C-alpha positions in Angstrom: 6.5 -10.9 -19.7 8.6 -9.2 -17.2 9.4 -11.4 -14.2 11.2 -10.5 -10.7 10.6 -10.4 -7.4 10.9 -8.8 -3.7 14.4 -10.9 -3.1 13.0 -13.4 -0.3 14.0 -16.8 0.1 13.3 -18.7 -3.1 13.2 -15.9 -5.4 16.1 -16.6 -7.6 15.6 -20.4 -7.6 11.7 -19.7 -8.5 13.0 -17.5 -11.5 15.0 -20.2 -13.1 12.3 -22.4 -13.1 9.9 -20.3 -14.2 12.5 -19.2 -17.1 12.3 -23.3 -17.8 8.9 -23.2 -18.1 8.8 -20.0 -20.4 11.0 -21.3 -22.6 9.3 -24.9 -23.0 6.0 -22.7 -23.7 7.1 -20.5 -26.2 7.2 -17.0 -24.3 8.7 -14.6 -27.1 10.6 -12.5 -25.0 11.2 -12.1 -20.8 12.4 -8.8 -19.3 14.1 -10.0 -15.8 14.9 -7.3 -12.9 18.8 -7.3 -12.5 19.7 -10.0 -9.6 16.0 -11.0 -9.9 14.9 -7.8 -7.9 12.1 -5.7 -9.0 9.7 -3.9 -6.9 6.1 -4.3 -7.8 5.9 -0.6 -8.9 8.7 -0.6 -11.1 7.1 -4.2 -12.2 4.2 -2.3 -13.2 6.0 0.5 -15.0 7.9 -2.0 -16.8 4.7 -3.8 -18.2 3.2 -0.7 -19.2 6.5 0.8 -20.7 7.5 -2.4 -22.9 3.9 -3.1 -23.5 4.1 -6.8 -22.1 1.6 -8.7 -22.4 1.8 -9.2 -18.3 4.5 -10.0 -15.3 4.8 -12.5 -12.6 5.9 -10.8 -9.6 7.4 -13.1 -6.4 6.2 -11.7 -3.7 4.3 -12.2 -0.6 4.0 -8.5 -0.5 4.6 -7.4 3.7 5.0 -10.9 5.2 7.9 -12.1 6.5 10.4 -14.1 4.2 13.1 -16.8 4.5 12.6 -20.8 4.7 10.2 -21.1 7.2 8.3 -18.1 6.2 5.8 -16.9 3.4 6.5 -17.0 -0.5 3.9 -15.4 -3.2 3.5 -15.4 -6.7 1.1 -12.8 -8.3 0.2 -12.1 -12.2 -0.1 -8.8 -13.4 -1.8 -7.7 -16.5 -0.8 -6.2 -19.7 -1.9 -2.7 -18.0 0.4 -3.2 -15.1 -2.2 -4.1 -12.9 -3.0 -7.1 -10.4 -5.5 -9.6 -12.6 -8.9 -8.7 -12.4 -11.2 -11.1 -10.8 -12.4 -12.8 -14.3 -9.0 -13.6 -15.0 -8.1 -14.7 -11.7 -10.9 -17.0 -11.9 -10.0 -18.4 -15.2 -6.1 -19.2 -13.8 -8.2 -21.2 -11.3 -10.2 -23.2 -13.5 -7.6 -23.8 -15.7 -5.3 -24.9 -12.6 -7.7 -27.6 -11.7 -7.8 -29.2 -14.9 -3.9 -28.9 -15.1 -2.5 -32.9 -15.8 0.8 -32.1 -17.2 3.3 -29.3 -17.8 6.0 -28.2 -20.0 9.4 -27.3 -19.0 13.0 -27.6 -20.5 16.4 -27.9 -19.1 19.3 -25.8 -19.2 22.0 -23.9 -16.8 21.1 -21.4 -14.8 21.0 -18.0 -16.3 23.6 -15.3 -14.9 20.9 -12.5 -13.4 23.6 -10.6 -12.2 24.8 -9.4 -15.7 22.6 -6.6 -17.7 22.1 -8.2 -21.2 20.7 -10.1 -23.9 20.6 -13.7 -24.4 18.7 -16.3 -26.4 17.4 -20.0 -25.4 15.5 -21.8 -28.2 13.0 -19.2 -29.4 12.9 -17.4 -26.3 14.9 -14.0 -25.8 15.8 -13.1 -22.4 17.0 -9.4 -21.2 18.4 -8.7 -17.7 17.1 -5.0 -17.2 18.1 -2.3 -14.7 14.9 -1.9 -13.3 16.1 0.8 -10.7 17.2 3.1 -13.6 13.9 2.5 -15.8 11.7 3.7 -12.4 14.2 6.3 -11.7 13.5 8.1 -14.9 9.7 7.8 -14.5 10.1 9.4 -11.2 12.2 12.4 -12.5 10.0 13.0 -15.0 7.1 13.2 -12.1 8.8 15.1 -9.7 10.7 18.2 -9.0 14.4 16.4 -8.5 16.5 20.1 -8.7 14.0 21.3 -6.1 14.2 18.6 -3.8 17.9 18.4 -4.2 18.0 22.1 -3.1 16.3 21.2 0.2 19.0 18.6 1.0 21.8 20.6 -0.3 20.6 23.3 2.4 22.3 21.2 4.9 19.3 22.1 7.1 17.1 19.2 6.2 17.8 15.3 6.7 15.9 12.2 6.3 15.7 8.3 7.5 14.2 5.7 5.3 14.1 2.6 6.4 13.8 0.0 3.5 13.7 -2.5 5.9 16.1 -5.0 4.3 13.2 -5.4 1.6 13.0 -4.6 -2.4 13.3 -0.9 -2.2 16.8 -0.7 -0.8 18.4 -0.2 -4.5 15.8 2.0 -5.4 16.0 4.4 -2.3 19.9 4.6 -2.3 19.9 5.5 -5.7 17.5 8.3 -5.6 17.3 9.6 -2.3 21.2 9.4 -1.8 22.8 9.5 -5.2 20.2 11.5 -7.2 18.9 13.8 -4.8 21.8 14.5 -2.4 20.4 13.1 0.7 23.6 12.5 3.6 25.2 9.2 3.0 23.5 6.4 5.3 20.0 8.4 5.4 18.6 5.5 3.8 19.3 2.4 6.5 18.9 -1.3 6.0 19.2 -0.9 2.3 20.7 -4.7 1.5 17.6 -6.9 0.4 17.9 -9.9 2.5 16.3 -13.2 1.7 14.9 -13.2 5.0 14.4 -9.3 5.5 17.3 -9.3 8.2 14.6 -11.5 10.6 12.3 -8.6 10.4 8.4 -8.0 9.6 8.5 -5.9 6.1 5.5 -4.0 7.0 5.9 -0.1 7.6 3.6 0.7 10.2 4.4 1.6 14.1 5.0 -1.9 15.4 7.4 -3.5 12.6 8.8 -0.2 11.8 9.7 0.7 15.7 13.2 1.4 15.0 12.4 4.1 12.8 9.5 5.0 14.8 11.3 5.6 18.0 14.3 7.3 15.9 11.6 9.8 14.5 10.2 10.3 18.4 13.9 10.8 19.6 15.1 14.3 20.7 18.0 14.5 17.6 15.1 13.2 14.8 15.4 14.3 11.3 13.1 16.3 9.8 11.3 13.4 7.6 11.1 9.6 7.8 9.7 7.0 5.9 9.3 3.3 5.3 8.3 1.0 2.7 7.6 -2.6 2.6 8.5 -6.1 1.1 7.8 -5.4 -2.1 8.1 -1.6 -2.3 4.5 -0.9 -2.8 3.5 0.4 0.7 4.8 3.3 2.4 4.9 5.2 6.1 5.4 9.0 6.4 6.6 10.4 9.6 7.7 13.9 10.4 9.3 15.1 13.7 7.4 13.5 16.5 4.6 12.8 14.1 3.2 9.8 12.0 0.9 10.6 9.2 -2.2 8.4 9.2 -2.5 6.7 5.4 -5.9 8.7 4.8 -4.5 11.9 5.8 -1.1 11.3 3.7 -3.8 10.7 0.5 -5.6 14.0 1.4 -2.7 16.1 1.5 -1.2 14.5 -1.5 -4.2 15.6 -3.2 -4.9 18.6 -1.6 -1.1 19.9 -2.8 -1.3 18.1 -6.1 -0.5 21.4 -8.3 2.5 22.0 -6.6 4.2 18.9 -8.3 4.9 19.0 -11.5 3.6 15.8 -13.0 0.2 16.8 -12.1 0.1 20.7 -12.4 -2.5 20.3 -15.4 -5.3 19.2 -12.5 -6.5 16.0 -11.5 -9.6 13.8 -12.5 -10.9 12.6 -9.3 -10.1 10.4 -6.2 -11.0 6.8 -5.0 -10.4 5.4 -1.9 -10.8 2.1 -0.1 -14.1 2.0 2.0 -12.0 1.1 5.3 -9.6 4.4 4.6 -10.2 7.5 6.4 -12.4 9.7 4.8 -10.2 12.5 4.8 -9.9 12.8 0.8 -13.5 12.8 0.7 -13.6 16.1 1.7 -10.7 17.4 -0.4 -12.2 15.8 -3.2 -15.4 18.2 -2.4 -13.5 21.5 -2.4 -11.7 20.4 -5.8 -14.9 19.7 -7.2 -14.1 16.5 -8.2 -15.5 12.7 -7.6 -14.2 10.5 -4.9 -15.2 6.9 -5.4 -15.2 4.1 -2.7 -14.4 0.9 -3.6 -13.4 -2.3 -1.8 -10.2 -3.3 -0.6 -7.8 -4.5 -2.9 -5.7 -2.5 -5.9 -7.4 -4.2 -8.6 -10.8 -2.3 -7.9 -8.7 1.1 -8.6 -7.8 -0.8 -12.3 -11.2 0.2 -14.3 -10.9 3.9 -12.8 -7.3 4.3 -13.5 -7.4 2.8 -17.0 -10.7 5.1 -17.8 -9.1 8.3 -16.3 -11.6 8.4 -14.3 -9.2 8.8 -10.9 -5.5 10.4 -10.6 -5.0 9.5 -6.9 -5.9 6.6 -5.1 -5.3 5.0 -2.1 -5.9 2.5 0.8 -5.6 2.5 4.4 -3.2 -0.3 4.6 -0.1 2.1 3.7 -1.0 2.1 0.0 -1.4 5.2 -2.2 -0.7 5.5 -5.7 -1.4 7.7 -9.0 -2.2 6.7 -12.5 1.7 6.7 -13.4 1.5 2.9 -12.6 -1.7 0.4 -11.9 0.0 -0.3 -8.2 0.4 1.6 -5.4 3.8 2.8 -4.9 6.0 3.4 -1.5 9.0 5.3 -3.3 6.8 7.7 -5.4 4.5 8.7 -2.3 8.1 9.5 -0.4 9.0 11.8 -3.1 5.6 13.4 -3.6 6.2 14.1 0.2 9.9 15.7 -0.5 8.3 17.7 -3.1 5.6 19.0 -1.0 7.9 19.9 1.7 10.7 21.3 -0.6 7.6 23.9 -2.4 6.0 24.6 1.1 9.2 25.1 2.9 7.3 23.9 6.1 8.0 21.2 8.8 5.5 18.0 8.3 3.7 18.6 11.2 2.9 22.3 10.0 1.6 21.1 6.7 -0.5 18.3 8.5 -2.0 20.8 11.4 -2.4 23.5 8.5 -4.4 20.9 6.3 -6.7 19.5 10.0 -7.6 23.4 10.2 -8.6 23.9 6.8 -10.6 20.7 6.4 -11.1 19.4 9.7 -9.2 16.3 11.2 -10.1 12.4 10.9 -9.0 11.0 14.0 -8.6 7.1 12.8 -6.7 4.0 13.5 -7.1 0.1 13.1 -7.4 -2.6 15.8 -6.1 -6.2 14.6 -7.1 -9.0 16.4 -4.5 -11.4 14.9 -4.6 -15.3 15.2 -7.9 -15.8 15.9 -9.4 -18.8 14.2 -11.5 -18.5 10.7 -14.5 -19.7 12.4 -14.3 -17.2 15.3 -13.7 -14.2 12.9 -17.0 -15.5 10.9 -18.8 -15.7 14.2 -17.8 -11.9 15.1 -19.3 -11.1 11.4 -22.3 -13.5 11.3 -23.2 -11.7 14.7 -22.8 -8.3 13.7 -24.8 -9.2 10.0 -28.1 -10.3 12.3 -28.2 -7.2 14.0 -27.7 -4.6 11.3 -31.4 -4.6 10.6 -32.1 -3.6 14.2 -28.9 -1.3 14.6 -30.3 2.0 13.4 -31.5 4.5 16.1 -29.8 2.1 18.7 -28.2 3.8 21.8 -24.7 2.7 22.6 -22.0 4.2 24.8 -23.9 7.6 24.5 -23.9 7.7 21.0 -27.1 6.7 18.5 -26.4 4.5 15.4 -27.2 5.9 12.4 -26.7 2.8 9.5 -25.3 -0.6 9.5 -24.8 -2.3 6.2 -22.7 -4.9 4.7 -20.6 -2.9 1.8 -21.4 -3.6 -1.9 -19.4 -2.0 -4.7 -21.0 -1.7 -8.4 -18.2 -0.9 -10.7 -19.0 2.1 -12.7 -17.2 0.6 -15.6 -18.1 -2.6 -16.2 -21.4 -2.7 -13.7 -19.4 -5.7 -11.9 -20.7 -6.5 -8.5 -18.7 -7.0 -5.1 -20.4 -8.0 -2.4 -19.8 -8.6 1.3 -17.1 -6.2 1.5 -17.1 -5.2 5.0 -19.8 -4.5 7.7 -20.1 -0.6 8.4 -21.8 0.9 11.3 -22.2 4.5 11.0 -23.3 6.9 13.9 -23.6 10.1 15.1 -20.7 12.9 14.9 -19.2 11.1 12.0 -18.3 8.3 13.9 -17.7 5.0 11.5 -16.9 1.6 12.5 -16.0 -1.2 10.2 -15.1 -4.8 10.5 -13.5 -7.2 8.0 -11.6 -10.3 7.9 -8.4 -9.8 6.6 -6.8 -12.2 3.6 -3.2 -11.4 3.8 -2.3 -13.4 7.0 -0.6 -17.3 6.5 -1.4 -18.2 10.1 -5.0 -18.0 11.0 -7.5 -15.2 10.5 -7.1 -11.2 11.3 -9.9 -9.7 12.6 -9.6 -6.1 11.1 -11.7 -3.0 13.2 -11.7 0.4 11.6 -12.6 3.3 13.8 -13.1 6.7 12.7 -14.7 10.0 14.0 -14.4 13.7 12.8 -13.3 16.6 14.5 -14.4 20.1 12.9 -12.8 22.2 15.5 -9.2 23.3 15.5 -9.1 23.8 19.4 -10.0 19.9 19.7 -8.2 18.4 16.7 -4.7 18.2 18.8 -5.8 14.8 21.3 -3.9 11.9 20.8 -5.4 9.5 18.5 -6.1 6.7 21.0 -7.8 9.1 23.6 -9.9 10.7 21.1 -11.2 7.3 19.8 -11.4 5.4 23.4 -15.2 5.5 23.1 -15.5 4.2 19.6 -13.2 1.3 20.5 -15.2 0.3 23.3 -18.4 0.5 20.8 -16.6 -1.8 18.3 -16.1 -4.3 21.0 -19.4 -4.3 22.5 -21.5 -4.3 19.1 -19.2 -7.4 17.7 -18.8 -9.3 21.0 -15.1 -9.3 20.5 -14.2 -10.9 23.9 -16.9 -13.3 24.1 -16.5 -14.5 20.5 -12.6 -14.6 19.9 -11.3 -14.5 23.8 -9.4 -11.2 23.3 -9.9 -8.5 25.5 -7.6 -6.0 23.4 -6.4 -5.8 19.8 -3.0 -7.6 19.0 -2.1 -4.8 16.9 -3.2 -1.0 16.9 -2.3 0.9 13.5 
């Protein structure tokens, strides 16, 4: 088994408890990240490399940490990815029947010193997950080319680790290996409470980076990752790259990157994610799969080599090198593109829009609503779905409405009720979902998208371009009447 976490409050204590239970239950070998630190992508890689039976990752992802905040435990299977629905159901039913558990007593293991020791029949190895992960990245990307970019003296970055797990990985890779200036990685020390911040890489919670990248003396490239290291935010000077555009640009530039020069087999995105990558896939003549939200749905496609890249709207991007999304990987991919093309982030994004069109896209979160209020909104919309086709609203015509269902092309499993979709003319989409990642109340997420093929109309502010779509989303769902909220609490 592989074991580690994002360093939040109670991470070390939980590891010691799990160790005692593992020894009592006869686990043959445990690989633990040094100091208990193990990013989710690094855990996925170690599980696969070491051919482990699975791994336990201690993280509540992008949620806050500290004595009064969140804690989470996740199991990843032998493929390195999140436990699928079948296995999760087995865990649940077994937990309902537990009447006792085994544990043994011994002094706490030193998590800071690399090496092996044996307790009973269990061998415990403290491993340098930073070095292991770095070796994988060196295999995929042209570190020499990126190093030359930094060595030119004309290119500067700012990476915000948000006092979360990626700090040690980013310091080693960006500053030591690639030669970025000392101090390019900020908030690099993992802290039990993430420095009192919310380790979610978006304009609200990474506001310091966002403001820095819009300042007159902004560096050329900015990025941030989240609590457990699997999400990313990509920025250029006075520009944030939307997650959908980032996935599309990564796919369009795959042949420039050493690890992907032989070509890619396919692409997948979660249903709420912008359809920008669909156009890239069509251009490349490969399939683009639309899945429910949740990284586990990409697992079968990756394991059967049906896709190479995948992404979610919640700032998650990844490839077949792991079975998790990977924040540092996405940043390195962009750095490699910049080193190859010798252009700015803005120029690359604008050229992509001219070639493929622009998908204006954003997410409106209505946070802190009660679960009942959120369910009332979805129920109200669900009742309307059969009558929506052909209806006029705010000058647009509704073409269709449905509740997304996904039939897995590998195992034929059916996942129903995965989000309400409203499709209008001018390639407008509105999607409604209740989020399962908040620990207080519920979050109603509304995704807005419209396509603009004309280059002269591609430079509007996103909120301006989507203003009428946002109004339609509130009107159709009666959000104000059913939740009491006139405006979203977070726009991403």
